[in-house]
C-alpha positions as a printed NumPy array, in Angstrom:
array([[  0.   ,   0.   ,   0.   ],
       [  1.532,   3.331,   1.05 ],
       [  4.788,   2.281,   2.687],
       [  5.951,   5.898,   3.055],
       [  3.442,   6.647,   5.788],
       [  5.115,   7.484,   9.063],
       [  3.635,   6.599,  12.447],
       [  2.492,  10.165,  13.156],
       [  0.671,  10.348,   9.818],
       [ -0.943,   6.952,  10.313],
       [ -2.064,   8.012,  13.773],
       [ -3.629,  11.209,  12.397],
       [ -5.467,   9.303,   9.652],
       [ -6.878,   6.883,  12.238],
       [ -7.945,   9.803,  14.414],
       [ -9.677,  11.511,  11.488],
       [-11.377,   8.248,  10.479],
       [-12.844,   7.885,  13.998],
       [-14.119,  11.49 ,  14.065],
       [-17.816,  11.644,  13.209],
       [-17.667,  14.929,  11.309],
       [-14.498,  14.308,   9.306],
       [-15.506,  13.075,   5.846],
       [-13.449,  10.546,   3.94 ],
       [-12.975,  13.232,   1.28 ],
       [-11.014,  15.356,   3.786],
       [ -8.676,  12.438,   4.488],
       [ -8.235,  11.897,   0.756],
       [ -7.511,  15.572,   0.141],
       [ -4.977,  15.792,   2.967],
       [ -3.277,  12.392,   2.697],
       [ -4.203,  11.016,  -0.733],
       [ -6.021,   7.975,   0.689],
       [ -9.514,   7.236,  -0.58 ],
       [-12.144,   5.474,   1.503],
       [-11.04 ,   1.948,   0.42 ],
       [ -7.441,   2.78 ,   1.398],
       [ -8.55 ,   4.164,   4.769],
       [-10.53 ,   0.966,   5.384],
       [ -7.443,  -1.141,   4.554],
       [ -5.275,   0.987,   6.851],
       [ -7.802,   0.718,   9.692],
       [ -8.067,  -3.065,   9.217],
       [ -4.265,  -3.378,   9.287],
       [ -3.628,  -1.068,  12.253],
       [ -6.494,  -1.974,  14.579],
       [ -7.49 ,  -5.023,  16.544],
       [-10.217,  -6.992,  14.732],
       [-12.869,  -6.104,  17.329],
       [-11.973,  -2.393,  17.149],
       [-12.09 ,  -2.475,  13.357],
       [-15.553,  -4.083,  13.405],
       [-16.77 ,  -1.466,  15.878],
       [-15.387,   1.35 ,  13.684],
       [-16.957,  -0.09 ,  10.506],
       [-20.33 ,  -0.418,  12.219],
       [-20.008,   3.157,  13.452],
       [-19.126,   4.784,  10.109],
       [-21.175,   2.58 ,   7.775],
       [-24.458,   4.384,   8.311],
       [-23.028,   7.791,   9.161],
       [-23.963,  10.429,   6.592],
       [-21.395,  12.894,   7.967],
       [-18.553,  10.684,   6.706],
       [-19.439,  11.503,   3.077],
       [-19.725,  15.07 ,   1.775],
       [-22.344,  14.19 ,  -0.851],
       [-24.837,  12.834,   1.685],
       [-23.988,  15.187,   4.531],
       [-26.961,  17.017,   6.052],
       [-27.225,  20.751,   5.474],
       [-25.657,  22.861,   8.173],
       [-22.68 ,  20.594,   8.794],
       [-19.971,  22.542,   7.057],
       [-16.869,  21.723,   9.068],
       [-14.885,  18.584,   9.769],
       [-14.841,  18.83 ,  13.536],
       [-17.095,  19.614,  16.45 ],
       [-16.975,  23.253,  17.579],
       [-16.084,  22.007,  21.075],
       [-13.266,  19.742,  19.85 ],
       [ -9.806,  20.404,  21.238],
       [ -7.539,  21.965,  18.63 ],
       [ -4.241,  20.148,  18.188],
       [ -1.314,  22.513,  17.887],
       [  1.835,  20.966,  16.45 ],
       [  4.039,  23.854,  17.614],
       [  5.897,  23.177,  20.863],
       [  4.884,  25.372,  23.762],
       [  7.415,  27.432,  25.634],
       [  7.745,  26.418,  29.247],
       [  8.104,  29.359,  31.595]])
């Protein structure tokens, strides 16, 4: 598959795949992995029971696909979601 993926990237893709409001199209745009590739990555990186739980969770979720997303959901994260900042913080 994509052997150039580093652990940090793989971790971010998994995180985005678990997020309810992050569509597969956003993962594809950012990382170049379509939905089938994300499914393969999740199957490879997760325990079988966790993968089954994830598939059951996202299978019927309209927010995971832009084309079937309800009106009014125009962002890929919850407004209350913690923002990840990759810049190191200065310790005082």
